[in-house]
The first five atom37 places (N, CA, C, CB, O) and aatype in JSON, in Angstrom:
{
  "aatype": [12, 16, 18, 9, 7, 19, 9, 14, 9, 9, 19, 15, 2, 16, 2, 15, 13, 2, 9, 13, 11, 12, 10, 0, 1, 9, 15, 5, 9, 10, 15, 9, 19, 15, 13, 9, 10, 15, 0, 15, 16, 9, 7, 0, 7, 18, 13, 0, 18, 15, 18, 12, 16, 15, 14, 5, 13, 6, 0, 11, 12, 12, 6, 11, 19, 12, 11, 15, 19, 2, 11, 9, 10, 14, 2, 5, 9, 3, 11, 11, 10, 14, 11, 19, 16, 7, 14, 12, 10, 14, 10],
  "atom_mask": [
    [1, 1, 1, 1, 1],
    [1, 1, 1, 1, 1],
    [1, 1, 1, 1, 1],
    [1, 1, 1, 1, 1],
    [1, 1, 1, 0, 1],
    [1, 1, 1, 1, 1],
    [1, 1, 1, 1, 1],
    [1, 1, 1, 1, 1],
    [1, 1, 1, 1, 1],
    [1, 1, 1, 1, 1],
    [1, 1, 1, 1, 1],
    [1, 1, 1, 1, 1],
    [1, 1, 1, 1, 1],
    [1, 1, 1, 1, 1],
    [1, 1, 1, 1, 1],
    [1, 1, 1, 1, 1],
    [1, 1, 1, 1, 1],
    [1, 1, 1, 1, 1],
    [1, 1, 1, 1, 1],
    [1, 1, 1, 1, 1],
    [1, 1, 1, 1, 1],
    [1, 1, 1, 1, 1],
    [1, 1, 1, 1, 1],
    [1, 1, 1, 1, 1],
    [1, 1, 1, 1, 1],
    [1, 1, 1, 1, 1],
    [1, 1, 1, 1, 1],
    [1, 1, 1, 1, 1],
    [1, 1, 1, 1, 1],
    [1, 1, 1, 1, 1],
    [1, 1, 1, 1, 1],
    [1, 1, 1, 1, 1],
    [1, 1, 1, 1, 1],
    [1, 1, 1, 1, 1],
    [1, 1, 1, 1, 1],
    [1, 1, 1, 1, 1],
    [1, 1, 1, 1, 1],
    [1, 1, 1, 1, 1],
    [1, 1, 1, 1, 1],
    [1, 1, 1, 1, 1],
    [1, 1, 1, 1, 1],
    [1, 1, 1, 1, 1],
    [1, 1, 1, 0, 1],
    [1, 1, 1, 1, 1],
    [1, 1, 1, 0, 1],
    [1, 1, 1, 1, 1],
    [1, 1, 1, 1, 1],
    [1, 1, 1, 1, 1],
    [1, 1, 1, 1, 1],
    [1, 1, 1, 1, 1],
    [1, 1, 1, 1, 1],
    [1, 1, 1, 1, 1],
    [1, 1, 1, 1, 1],
    [1, 1, 1, 1, 1],
    [1, 1, 1, 1, 1],
    [1, 1, 1, 1, 1],
    [1, 1, 1, 1, 1],
    [1, 1, 1, 1, 1],
    [1, 1, 1, 1, 1],
    [1, 1, 1, 1, 1],
    [1, 1, 1, 1, 1],
    [1, 1, 1, 1, 1],
    [1, 1, 1, 1, 1],
    [1, 1, 1, 1, 1],
    [1, 1, 1, 1, 1],
    [1, 1, 1, 1, 1],
    [1, 1, 1, 1, 1],
    [1, 1, 1, 1, 1],
    [1, 1, 1, 1, 1],
    [1, 1, 1, 1, 1],
    [1, 1, 1, 1, 1],
    [1, 1, 1, 1, 1],
    [1, 1, 1, 1, 1],
    [1, 1, 1, 1, 1],
    [1, 1, 1, 1, 1],
    [1, 1, 1, 1, 1],
    [1, 1, 1, 1, 1],
    [1, 1, 1, 1, 1],
    [1, 1, 1, 1, 1],
    [1, 1, 1, 1, 1],
    [1, 1, 1, 1, 1],
    [1, 1, 1, 1, 1],
    [1, 1, 1, 1, 1],
    [1, 1, 1, 1, 1],
    [1, 1, 1, 1, 1],
    [1, 1, 1, 0, 1],
    [1, 1, 1, 1, 1],
    [1, 1, 1, 1, 1],
    [1, 1, 1, 1, 1],
    [1, 1, 1, 1, 1],
    [1, 1, 1, 1, 1]
  ],
  "atom_positions": [
    [[53.97, -51.72, 70.43], [53.03, -52.32, 69.52], [52.14, -53.23, 70.37], [53.75, -53.1, 68.36], [52.61, -54.01, 71.2]],
    [[50.88, -53.11, 70.13], [49.93, -53.97, 70.83], [49.16, -54.79, 69.82], [48.96, -53.14, 71.71], [49.07, -54.42, 68.65]],
    [[48.62, -55.89, 70.28], [47.89, -56.79, 69.38], [46.44, -56.87, 69.81], [48.53, -58.2, 69.37], [46.11, -57.01, 70.99]],
    [[45.58, -56.77, 68.81], [44.17, -57.07, 69.02], [43.89, -58.28, 68.14], [43.22, -55.83, 68.67], [43.74, -58.15, 66.93]],
    [[43.83, -59.43, 68.74], [43.72, -60.66, 67.97], [45.03, -60.91, 67.25], [0.0, 0.0, 0.0], [46.07, -61.04, 67.9]],
    [[45.0, -60.98, 65.91], [46.22, -61.2, 65.13], [46.66, -59.93, 64.41], [46.0, -62.31, 64.12], [47.65, -59.97, 63.68]],
    [[45.96, -58.82, 64.57], [46.28, -57.56, 63.89], [47.13, -56.69, 64.81], [44.97, -56.81, 63.46], [46.67, -56.31, 65.89]],
    [[48.35, -56.36, 64.4], [49.16, -55.48, 65.24], [48.72, -54.03, 65.09], [50.66, -55.62, 64.89], [48.41, -53.59, 63.99]],
    [[48.69, -53.32, 66.16], [48.33, -51.9, 66.16], [49.55, -51.13, 66.68], [47.05, -51.62, 67.04], [50.05, -51.41, 67.77]],
    [[50.02, -50.16, 65.89], [51.17, -49.36, 66.28], [50.66, -48.12, 66.98], [52.07, -49.0, 65.06], [49.87, -47.35, 66.42]],
    [[51.11, -47.94, 68.19], [50.73, -46.75, 68.95], [51.72, -45.66, 68.58], [50.71, -47.02, 70.5], [52.93, -45.87, 68.63]],
    [[51.2, -44.5, 68.23], [52.06, -43.47, 67.66], [52.91, -42.74, 68.67], [51.23, -42.49, 66.93], [53.82, -42.02, 68.27]],
    [[52.68, -42.88, 69.92], [53.48, -42.15, 70.89], [54.58, -43.0, 71.52], [52.59, -41.59, 71.96], [55.12, -42.62, 72.56]],
    [[54.91, -44.1, 70.92], [55.99, -44.92, 71.46], [57.33, -44.46, 70.91], [55.76, -46.4, 71.14], [57.37, -43.79, 69.88]],
    [[58.4, -44.81, 71.57], [59.75, -44.4, 71.15], [60.17, -45.07, 69.86], [60.76, -44.72, 72.24], [60.85, -44.45, 69.04]],
    [[59.79, -46.33, 69.66], [60.19, -47.03, 68.44], [59.59, -46.38, 67.2], [59.78, -48.5, 68.52], [60.24, -46.33, 66.16]],
    [[58.37, -45.9, 67.29], [57.74, -45.23, 66.15], [58.46, -43.93, 65.83], [56.24, -44.96, 66.43], [58.64, -43.59, 64.66]],
    [[58.88, -43.2, 66.85], [59.59, -41.94, 66.64], [60.97, -42.19, 66.02], [59.74, -41.19, 67.96], [61.44, -41.4, 65.2]],
    [[61.61, -43.29, 66.41], [62.91, -43.62, 65.83], [62.77, -43.96, 64.36], [63.56, -44.8, 66.59], [63.59, -43.53, 63.54]],
    [[61.74, -44.74, 64.0], [61.51, -45.07, 62.59], [61.18, -43.83, 61.77], [60.39, -46.09, 62.45], [61.6, -43.7, 60.62]],
    [[60.43, -42.93, 62.37], [60.07, -41.68, 61.7], [61.33, -40.84, 61.45], [59.03, -40.88, 62.54], [61.5, -40.26, 60.38]],
    [[62.23, -40.79, 62.45], [63.47, -40.04, 62.32], [64.39, -40.69, 61.27], [64.18, -39.95, 63.68], [65.01, -39.97, 60.48]],
    [[64.48, -42.01, 61.25], [65.3, -42.7, 60.26], [64.77, -42.5, 58.85], [65.37, -44.19, 60.58], [65.55, -42.36, 57.9]],
    [[63.45, -42.48, 58.71], [62.86, -42.22, 57.4], [63.18, -40.81, 56.92], [61.33, -42.42, 57.44], [63.46, -40.59, 55.74]],
    [[63.15, -39.86, 57.84], [63.47, -38.47, 57.48], [64.95, -38.34, 57.09], [63.14, -37.52, 58.67], [65.27, -37.66, 56.11]],
    [[65.83, -38.99, 57.82], [67.26, -38.97, 57.49], [67.49, -39.62, 56.12], [68.08, -39.71, 58.58], [68.3, -39.13, 55.33]],
    [[66.8, -40.69, 55.85], [66.92, -41.37, 54.57], [66.46, -40.46, 53.43], [66.11, -42.67, 54.57], [67.09, -40.43, 52.37]],
    [[65.38, -39.73, 53.64], [64.89, -38.81, 52.62], [65.9, -37.69, 52.37], [63.54, -38.21, 53.04], [66.15, -37.32, 51.22]],
    [[66.47, -37.14, 53.43], [67.45, -36.06, 53.28], [68.69, -36.56, 52.55], [67.84, -35.49, 54.65], [69.21, -35.87, 51.67]],
    [[69.16, -37.75, 52.9], [70.34, -38.3, 52.22], [70.08, -38.58, 50.75], [70.78, -39.59, 52.91], [70.97, -38.39, 49.92]],
    [[68.88, -39.01, 50.41], [68.57, -39.25, 49.0], [68.53, -37.94, 48.22], [67.24, -39.99, 48.86], [68.94, -37.89, 47.06]],
    [[68.03, -36.88, 48.83], [68.0, -35.57, 48.17], [69.42, -35.05, 47.97], [67.16, -34.56, 48.98], [69.74, -34.54, 46.9]],
    [[70.27, -35.18, 48.99], [71.66, -34.74, 48.88], [72.38, -35.56, 47.81], [72.37, -34.88, 50.25], [73.18, -35.01, 47.05]],
    [[72.12, -36.84, 47.75], [72.74, -37.69, 46.74], [72.33, -37.26, 45.34], [72.37, -39.16, 46.98], [73.16, -37.22, 44.43]],
    [[71.06, -36.94, 45.15], [70.58, -36.48, 43.85], [71.24, -35.17, 43.47], [69.06, -36.32, 43.85], [71.64, -34.98, 42.32]],
    [[71.36, -34.25, 44.42], [71.98, -32.95, 44.13], [73.44, -33.14, 43.74], [71.87, -32.01, 45.35], [73.91, -32.51, 42.79]],
    [[74.16, -34.0, 44.45], [75.56, -34.25, 44.11], [75.7, -34.9, 42.73], [76.21, -35.15, 45.16], [76.58, -34.52, 41.95]],
    [[74.84, -35.84, 42.41], [74.9, -36.5, 41.1], [74.58, -35.51, 39.98], [73.92, -37.68, 41.05], [75.27, -35.48, 38.96]],
    [[73.56, -34.71, 40.19], [73.18, -33.73, 39.16], [74.27, -32.69, 38.96], [71.85, -33.05, 39.53], [74.54, -32.3, 37.83]],
    [[74.89, -32.23, 40.04], [75.94, -31.23, 39.9], [77.18, -31.82, 39.24], [76.31, -30.65, 41.27], [77.86, -31.12, 38.48]],
    [[77.49, -33.07, 39.49], [78.62, -33.72, 38.83], [78.39, -33.84, 37.33], [78.88, -35.1, 39.44], [79.28, -33.57, 36.53]],
    [[77.19, -34.26, 36.97], [76.85, -34.39, 35.54], [76.87, -33.02, 34.87], [75.47, -35.05, 35.36], [77.38, -32.88, 33.76]],
    [[76.32, -32.01, 35.54], [76.31, -30.65, 34.99], [77.71, -30.09, 34.83], [0.0, 0.0, 0.0], [78.01, -29.47, 33.81]],
    [[78.56, -30.29, 35.83], [79.94, -29.79, 35.74], [80.69, -30.5, 34.63], [80.67, -29.97, 37.08], [81.49, -29.88, 33.92]],
    [[80.46, -31.79, 34.46], [81.11, -32.53, 33.37], [80.69, -32.02, 32.01], [0.0, 0.0, 0.0], [81.51, -31.89, 31.1]],
    [[79.4, -31.72, 31.87], [78.89, -31.2, 30.6], [79.51, -29.85, 30.28], [77.36, -31.09, 30.63], [79.96, -29.61, 29.16]],
    [[79.52, -28.94, 31.27], [80.07, -27.61, 31.01], [81.58, -27.66, 30.78], [79.76, -26.69, 32.18], [82.09, -26.88, 29.97]],
    [[82.29, -28.53, 31.46], [83.73, -28.67, 31.23], [83.99, -29.19, 29.82], [84.36, -29.62, 32.27], [84.88, -28.69, 29.13]],
    [[83.22, -30.19, 29.38], [83.39, -30.72, 28.03], [83.07, -29.66, 26.98], [82.5, -31.95, 27.83], [83.81, -29.51, 26.01]],
    [[81.97, -28.94, 27.17], [81.6, -27.93, 26.18], [82.61, -26.79, 26.14], [80.2, -27.39, 26.48], [82.86, -26.22, 25.08]],
    [[83.2, -26.45, 27.29], [84.22, -25.4, 27.3], [85.51, -25.87, 26.62], [84.52, -24.95, 28.73], [86.12, -25.13, 25.86]],
    [[85.91, -27.1, 26.9], [87.16, -27.6, 26.34], [87.08, -27.86, 24.84], [87.56, -28.87, 27.05], [88.11, -27.88, 24.17]],
    [[85.9, -28.05, 24.31], [85.75, -28.25, 22.86], [85.41, -26.95, 22.14], [84.68, -29.29, 22.59], [85.2, -26.97, 20.92]],
    [[85.35, -25.84, 22.84], [84.99, -24.56, 22.22], [86.2, -23.96, 21.5], [84.46, -23.57, 23.27], [87.34, -24.23, 21.87]],
    [[85.96, -23.15, 20.47], [87.06, -22.5, 19.75], [87.85, -21.52, 20.63], [86.51, -21.76, 18.53], [89.04, -21.33, 20.42]],
    [[87.2, -20.9, 21.61], [87.89, -19.97, 22.49], [88.96, -20.69, 23.32], [86.89, -19.25, 23.42], [90.06, -20.18, 23.49]],
    [[88.62, -21.87, 23.82], [89.58, -22.64, 24.6], [90.75, -23.07, 23.72], [88.9, -23.87, 25.24], [91.9, -23.03, 24.15]],
    [[90.45, -23.5, 22.5], [91.51, -23.92, 21.57], [92.44, -22.76, 21.25], [90.9, -24.48, 20.27], [93.66, -22.93, 21.21]],
    [[91.87, -21.58, 21.03], [92.7, -20.4, 20.73], [93.57, -20.03, 21.93], [91.81, -19.21, 20.33], [94.73, -19.67, 21.76]],
    [[93.02, -20.13, 23.13], [93.8, -19.8, 24.33], [94.97, -20.78, 24.5], [92.89, -19.83, 25.58], [96.08, -20.36, 24.83]],
    [[94.71, -22.06, 24.29], [95.78, -23.05, 24.44], [96.85, -22.89, 23.35], [95.2, -24.47, 24.39], [98.04, -23.02, 23.63]],
    [[96.42, -22.61, 22.12], [97.39, -22.41, 21.03], [98.26, -21.19, 21.32], [96.67, -22.23, 19.68], [99.46, -21.21, 21.03]],
    [[97.68, -20.14, 21.88], [98.45, -18.95, 22.22], [99.51, -19.28, 23.28], [97.52, -17.84, 22.74], [100.65, -18.83, 23.16]],
    [[99.15, -20.05, 24.29], [100.11, -20.43, 25.33], [101.22, -21.32, 24.76], [99.4, -21.17, 26.48], [102.39, -21.15, 25.11]],
    [[100.85, -22.25, 23.89], [101.85, -23.15, 23.3], [102.79, -22.36, 22.39], [101.16, -24.28, 22.51], [104.01, -22.55, 22.45]],
    [[102.25, -21.5, 21.57], [103.09, -20.73, 20.64], [104.02, -19.78, 21.4], [102.21, -19.94, 19.66], [105.14, -19.54, 20.96]],
    [[103.56, -19.25, 22.53], [104.41, -18.39, 23.33], [105.63, -19.15, 23.85], [103.62, -17.8, 24.5], [106.75, -18.65, 23.79]],
    [[105.4, -20.36, 24.34], [106.53, -21.14, 24.86], [107.41, -21.66, 23.73], [106.02, -22.32, 25.7], [108.63, -21.76, 23.91]],
    [[106.83, -21.99, 22.58], [107.64, -22.46, 21.45], [108.49, -21.32, 20.9], [106.73, -23.04, 20.33], [109.64, -21.53, 20.53]],
    [[107.95, -20.12, 20.85], [108.71, -18.98, 20.34], [109.89, -18.65, 21.22], [107.8, -17.76, 20.21], [110.9, -18.12, 20.74]],
    [[109.8, -18.94, 22.51], [110.94, -18.72, 23.4], [112.05, -19.74, 23.14], [110.5, -18.78, 24.87], [113.23, -19.4, 23.22]],
    [[111.69, -20.96, 22.84], [112.66, -22.05, 22.68], [113.19, -22.13, 21.25], [112.02, -23.38, 23.06], [114.39, -22.37, 21.06]],
    [[112.35, -21.93, 20.26], [112.68, -22.19, 18.86], [113.86, -21.38, 18.31], [111.48, -21.91, 18.02], [114.72, -21.99, 17.68]],
    [[113.96, -20.07, 18.51], [115.1, -19.35, 17.9], [116.45, -19.87, 18.37], [115.0, -17.87, 18.22], [117.38, -19.95, 17.56]],
    [[116.59, -20.22, 19.6], [117.87, -20.74, 20.09], [118.2, -22.1, 19.48], [117.85, -20.86, 21.62], [119.36, -22.38, 19.2]],
    [[117.22, -22.93, 19.26], [117.46, -24.25, 18.69], [117.84, -24.17, 17.22], [116.22, -25.13, 18.86], [118.68, -24.95, 16.76]],
    [[117.25, -23.25, 16.48], [117.59, -23.1, 15.06], [119.02, -22.63, 14.91], [116.62, -22.11, 14.36], [119.75, -23.13, 14.05]],
    [[119.44, -21.69, 15.74], [120.81, -21.18, 15.66], [121.82, -22.28, 15.96], [121.01, -20.01, 16.62], [122.91, -22.29, 15.38]],
    [[121.51, -23.18, 16.85], [122.42, -24.27, 17.19], [122.54, -25.3, 16.07], [121.94, -24.96, 18.46], [123.6, -25.89, 15.91]],
    [[121.5, -25.52, 15.29], [121.48, -26.56, 14.26], [122.03, -26.1, 12.92], [120.08, -27.06, 14.08], [122.48, -26.94, 12.13]],
    [[122.02, -24.8, 12.62], [122.52, -24.31, 11.33], [124.04, -24.39, 11.3], [122.05, -22.86, 11.08], [124.7, -24.02, 12.27]],
    [[124.61, -24.87, 10.19], [126.08, -24.94, 10.1], [126.68, -23.54, 9.88], [126.52, -25.9, 8.95], [126.03, -22.67, 9.3]],
    [[127.91, -23.36, 10.34], [128.6, -22.06, 10.18], [129.12, -21.91, 8.74], [129.78, -21.93, 11.19], [129.1, -20.81, 8.19]],
    [[129.57, -23.0, 8.16], [130.15, -22.96, 6.81], [129.5, -24.08, 5.98], [131.73, -23.12, 6.85], [129.26, -25.17, 6.49]],
    [[129.22, -23.78, 4.72], [128.66, -24.79, 3.83], [129.7, -25.23, 2.8], [127.4, -24.25, 3.13], [130.68, -24.52, 2.57]],
    [[129.51, -26.36, 2.2], [130.44, -26.89, 1.19], [130.08, -26.41, -0.21], [0.0, 0.0, 0.0], [129.17, -25.6, -0.39]],
    [[130.8, -26.93, -1.21], [130.5, -26.54, -2.59], [129.18, -27.12, -3.07], [131.62, -26.97, -3.51], [128.68, -28.09, -2.49]],
    [[128.62, -26.55, -4.14], [127.36, -27.01, -4.69], [127.52, -28.39, -5.32], [126.83, -26.02, -5.72], [128.55, -28.67, -5.94]],
    [[126.52, -29.24, -5.17], [126.57, -30.58, -5.76], [126.15, -30.52, -7.23], [125.65, -31.56, -4.98], [125.23, -29.78, -7.56]],
    [[126.82, -31.28, -8.12], [126.42, -31.28, -9.54], [125.09, -32.02, -9.72], [127.51, -31.94, -10.43], [124.79, -32.97, -9.0]],
    [[124.33, -31.55, -10.69], [123.06, -32.2, -10.99], [123.29, -33.28, -11.94], [122.03, -31.24, -11.53], [122.35, -33.97, -12.34]]
  ]
}
């Protein structure tokens, strides 16, 4: 940088100017990458929410739950039922 009176003049072929130019370019690239990451996170969150609240997702989860309950339930009912019952109670 050179001075003419009190006005600084930046010479464009100096190393310091090239370093600032490179840092500005890196800053621009990082801001673009940051925007892309933020937008993709918001988009993925929206699609995940819309999928999880859809009737198809609910039906798929109910099918999985009912499959596992049907495997467990018959054995539990047989264990809880008494083998012999007593006489009828009077009304």
